[in-house]
N, C-alpha and C positions, 0 to 999 in steps of 0.2 A: 333687605332689598331696597337699593333706592327706589322711590316713588318717581315711576315715568309716566308723564301724560302723552297719551297717544291718541292722533286724531282718528276714528273709526267710523266710516259711513256717516259723517257728519255728527259724530259723537263723541263725547271725551270718555275714556274709560281710565280709572286709575289702576296700574299695574303696582302692586304692593306686596311685598312678600314673596315674590317670585321673579325668576331670572329673565333677562331680555338680551336677545343676541343683537349687537350693534352691527353697524354696516361692515366693518371689518371681520366679522365672525367672533368677536369676542362676547363674552357674556359678562353684563355689568354686576357688581356686588358691592355688599357693605362691609360684609365679613367672610371669611372662609366657609362658614357654614352654609353659605348662598351657594357654593360651587359643589362641584362633583367629587368625588373622593379622590381623583389624582390631581386635584388642582387647589390652589391658593388663591385667597382675594390679594390683589397688589394693587395699588394706585387706582383702585376702583373697577378693575376688571380681574377675572377668573383666569389664572394663568398656570401652564403646568407645574407642579412642584420639582424641586430640584431632582435631578437624574441620580438615581440609586436610592432615594427615599420613598417612604410610602409602606414598608412593613410595619406593622404594629403588634407587639406582642403583650397578651394579659388580657384582663376582662373588658373589651372596647366597649362594651354596653352600659358599663357603671358611669352614671351620671357625675360621680364625686371621686372618680380616680385621681391619683397623683400622677400627673406626666412626668416621664425621664427621658432622656436622648441619649443615643449612641451614633457615633460617627467613626467608624471602624473599618477597616480595610479588609473586607471579606473575601475581595477578589483581587488579582493583579492582572497584567496583561496577558499572562499564561493562563488564566482561567481560577477557579476557586482556591482561596488560602485557607487549606487544612487547619492550620493552626489557629487563626483566627475564628473560623467557623466553632472550632471546639470551644474557644473561649467565650464567644456570645452563648454558646449551649451553656456553659457553666452561670453565666449571668441569668440565663433563663431559669436554669435549676432554682437558684438561689430565689430569684423572683417568685416562681410558684410556691417554694417552702413559706415565703414571709406571707404571701396572701392567702396561704391555708390557715395561717394563724392571724388573720384579720388585718393584716395590713398596720397599718398607722390609724389609732383612733377609729378602725372600721373601715377605714379608706384603703382601696388595695392600689398596687401600683401597675401602670403600663409603659410599655417602651417603645418609644417612636426609634425606628432603626434607619440609618442610612448607611450604604457601603461608600466609602471613600475612593476605592479601586486603589489605594496607596497613594494618592495624590494629595499634598499639603493642601494646594488652592482648592480642590474641590470640597476638602473636610473643613475649609474654613468658611466656605459658601453655604455647605449644609449646616454647620453650627449656627450661622447666622438666621437660617431658616428655622431652626429648630427652637430657638431663643425667641423669635419674632413672631410665627405662625403657631408654633406648639405649644410656646411659653413654659418651657421646661426650666426648673430652677438647677438643673445640674445636666451635666453631659458625660457619659462614658468616652473615653478616646483610647487609641493604641497606638504605638510608635512615636518615636522622640520626635521627628520631624512634625508629625500631624498634630502632637499633642501642643507644640509650640505655636502650631498656626491658628490652631482651636482657641487657645488661650488668649490670644489677642482680643477676641470677642466676647470670650466668658468672664473675663476678669471686667473690662469695660462695663460690661450689662449686670454685674452682680450675680453672675451664674456661676456655680461650683464645676470644676473640672476635676474629674477622678480618672486618672490614666492608669491600666494595669500592666502595661508593658513598656510604658515610655521611660528610657533608663538613663538617657542624656544627662550629663552633669549641669548642662543648661538651664534645665527645668527648675533648678532649686534657685536659680539666679531671677527668676521671674517676679516682678514688683507685683503682688497678688494681695496685697494686704489693703484691700479697697473697702471699706465699711467694715471689716472684721480685724480684729488682730491675729484670728486664727489662719488667715490665709484662703484665696479660693482656689488654690492648685494643689491637689492632694495625689500621692501614688502608692499603690501598695507595692510597686514592683521597685526594688532598692537600686540605687545610683549606679551606674557603670564606674564611678570613681572606687567602688569596691571589687567589680568583676574584674577591671584591668588590673588592679594588684594580684588578684588571686591569679590570672592567667601569666603573669610575670613571675610569680613566684614557684609555680608549676614548671615553667620553662627553664627556670634556673635551678630547680632541684631544691627549693626553700621550703616548698611544702612535699612532704613524703606521702606516697600512695603504697598503702600495705607496707610502710616500714623502709620503702626505697624511693629514689628518685622515680619520677615518670618516664623520662627518658634516658637511657644509658649514656648516651653520647652526642650532645647539641652544641654544634658551635655556630651554627647558621641557621638563622630564625627568619622567615617569611612573613608578611602580613599583608593581605589583600583586604581592602575595607570599602564599604559604599560609601560614596562621599556626600554624606548627610549628616545631620546632627548625632545621629546614632553612632554612624561609622567614624567619624572625626572625634567623637568623645571618646569613644572606647579605644582608637586606635593610640590617641594621645596618651591616655593613662598606661595602657599596656606599654607602649614604647619607653615612657618614663620610669617605669619599674623594673626593666631589663638592664643588667649591668653591661654596659658598652665594652667594657674591657673583658667581658666574659662571653660574649655572644655578639656576633654580627648580625645587624637587622637591615634587610631589604625591604621594599614594600612598593605596592601600587593600588592606584584608586580606580572606581568605575562608579557610572551614575545608577541610581536606582532603576532597577528594570529595564537596565540599558541594554540593548544586543550586542553593543560593541565593546566586548571586554578583552580585545587584543593584547592590550598593555599588560593586562593581569596575565595572562596565558604567557607572555612574552618574559616578563619577569621571573615567572616560575620557573619555566623552561631554561632560561639563561642563567638566573642565580641559582638555581637547584638548592633551595633550601633544606635541611634536614627535616623541618617541619614547617608546613605552611598553616597560619591561623586565617581563617575565614571569617571576617566581622561583616557578615550580611546574612540575607534571607535565603530560604531554603531553593528558590527557583534560581536566584542568582547562586548560589554555591554549586547547584546540579550544572549550570550551565558552565561554569569554570572548570569545574571536575572533567566535565565531558570533553570538552575542547581542548585541555591541557593531555588528557588520554590521546586525543586524535593527532595533538603535536608530537606523541612519541614518549611523554613521560608517565608511566603506569606504575610505577612503584613509590609515588610521593605519598609522603604521611601527611594528613590532614588534622587540624584541630577547629572544633566548631565553637561559635559562641552561642548566647541564649536564642537569637533569633533563628538559629539554624537547626534547633531541635524542633523538627515537624517531619512527620512521617510523609508530607509530601516530597521530601527528599530522594527518598526511595522510588517513588514511581516517576519523578523527573529523569532520574538517573537510568532506568531502564536496566539494559543488559549490563551497564557498568557498577552496578550497586555492589558488587565484590570490591571495587577500587576503595570504599569508604569502611571496608570490614576491619575493626580494630581501632578505628578513628576514636580519639577522645573530644571531649568538649565540656564547657561550663555552663550552669544556667541556674537562676535562683531556684532553691530546693523545692522539688515537687513531691517526690515519691517517699514521705516522710512515715516512719514509723509508728507515728503517734496516733492516737483515737479519731482526732478531729479530722486528719487528713484521709484516714483510712475510712471513715462514714461519708465523707465528701466522693470519695473514689467509686465506694460501692454504690451510692445513689447514682453518680455520673452514669457508670455503666450501665444500670437498670433503665436509664432513662435515654440512653444514646445508643442503643443497639450493642452492647458491651464493649464499646469504646473505652480504650485505658487512657484516661486524663494525663497520666503520667509520660505518655509518649509525645506530648508538645509542652512547650513552654507558657507558663502564666496562666493555664488553667484555673489553677487554686487562687491565684491573685485575682483572677476575674470573678470568681464566687464570692471572694471575702469583700471584694469591693462593693456588691450588690448590698450585702448585709451592712456593711459600715455607712452605705447612703441611709439604709432604712433606718438604723440606729440615729445619724444624725437628723432625720426627717421627724423622729419620734421627739427628739429634744426639739426641734424647732416648733413642732404643734403644741408642745407645753403639756402640763398636768391636768388640766382642767378641760376634760372631754366635751363638756358644753360650750366652753367658750376657747376654742382651740386659737392659737396663733398662727399667721401666715407662714407656710413652709416655701422660704426663700432660700438661694443659694447661701446668703451669708448666715443664715439661722443654722442651716445644716453644717456650714464650716465650724460655726461655733459648737455644735454638738460633736463634732468629731474631735474637736479639742479635749473631748470629756473621756475619749477611749483608752487614755494612757496617763497613768498616776505620775505624778512628780518622783523625780528620783529617790530613792529612800524611804518612801511611802508605801501604805499598803492600802488596797481598794478590792472591793468585791469583784472577783474573777468569774468570767464566762466564756465559754466556747461558742464561736460563730457557727450558726447549723441548726439543725433541728431540734439539738438537745438544750441549747442554751439562748436562743433568741428572746424568748418570750421573758425571761428573768432579767436580760440586758436591757430589752425595750423598757419595762416596768422601772428599772433604776435611773436609766439616763434621762427618761423624761421629767424627771423630778430634779434634774441637775446634778445626780449624783456621778462624781467621778468612778470609772470603772475599768478594769483590765481585761482586754480581750486577747484571745487566741484564736487564729485563724487556720484555715486547711493550708495556707503557706507559712505558718508559723507564728512566733509573738509578733503582734502589732504593736511594737512600742515606738509612735511616732516622734520624731524629733521637731523642733520648731519649724523646718521647713516642709514639714507635712510628708516626710519621707519614715520610710519603716525598713530600717537595715535588717538583712536576713540571712541566712545561711545559704550556702551555695552548694549545688551538687556537681561532681565530678561523674559525667556519663561516659560511656563506651559503647560503640556501635558492635551489636553482636547478632548475626543471623538477621539482619533485618530489624532490630529492635534498639530503642535505647535503653540501656541497662546502667542504673545507678551503681557506681561502684563505692562513692563514700561522700558524706556530706563535710564541707568545709565551713569554719567559723569565718566571720570575715577578720583581716589582719587588724591589729590594733593600731598599727601604725599608717 
């Protein structure tokens, strides 16, 4: 605390190491430790921390904890975002498992959490605060538009950003090789350059489902999309994949969390597509479906994308849940039959009141993201526990570059999770290239920090998302 000399009854008292309330009601400070819990030191005064921030998960009493940041949309204007809450629960599960295994060099991880409320500008402000005040070397993000907003500040400050659900192709174009050839922007979610091709192929019958085309007769396709980096990117790829000589495509766009979707409803009721692709989030999808039904079109067939795989959809639809019975959709594969996913799913259920992580998109990708950061941090700290190196964003990125062996070469293989982390940590801290498999599948990262993965075709059945089959990324 800044030392302040005060005249009191003719004597001078040196007030050092404590707060002082200025005439304007603000408390002066030197560092944030001089302020109350929900405040930060800014320009010499204790000010409220950014709205939505403040939750800290992990052993907060640990003096040597490794701080991580999360700027994620836990809520929207309609209330809690169930899918994002469950993705954060997956990160917390992984963090607990890692800390139970002594973290990195005996140092546990703590997670500083900010709720962006799905607002990119707010996410950017929170990211700056996490970097400046909490001094995090990395930040988890979700959603393409928010990931792009956050990356503007993380890259400039040498901080790693890892998004578990940002799928826009634009993310691959970020100039992130600042201080590291590995790049400071990574994602466990595959690019929509893949999903758009799969959706187009399904609509045209080029991908068979149980030996037959998904739709018997489709001549008119409608696409409604959220007008942001996610919606624009996926719309563009999907549209480019559909043969205009075989299918007529009409479309409409709307603003994120916007209440005015009249143009979308008009498009659907006027064009009457055989199937309508909804490239948007569950709360927006529910609004579109409900208002379309009110306008008299109750027999519309729907197709959802990854952001729409969220049980909050059924809650928001209310009595109209039957209108999506039998609807299909695609998402990066979750409900996988392999052991890595099954172990994750069983432990997730036990930790979260028997919630099935497969009912949401990206829970497995969020779980893997935390383990990858821990492995990157282990490399950053180095092999000498008595003389550890600084755990910085660039050093973590350098470590992430070691989890995928060059094509055609072999490397020690490890599963991410409780059965493989300790071995993977021991290998990577020595600079050994390893090959990891996560709950979301094989994490074979390319030069852009992306890991292409299988997709799942799901179907709505009795208020649940049921996996129909897994689809490998198209070669072209």
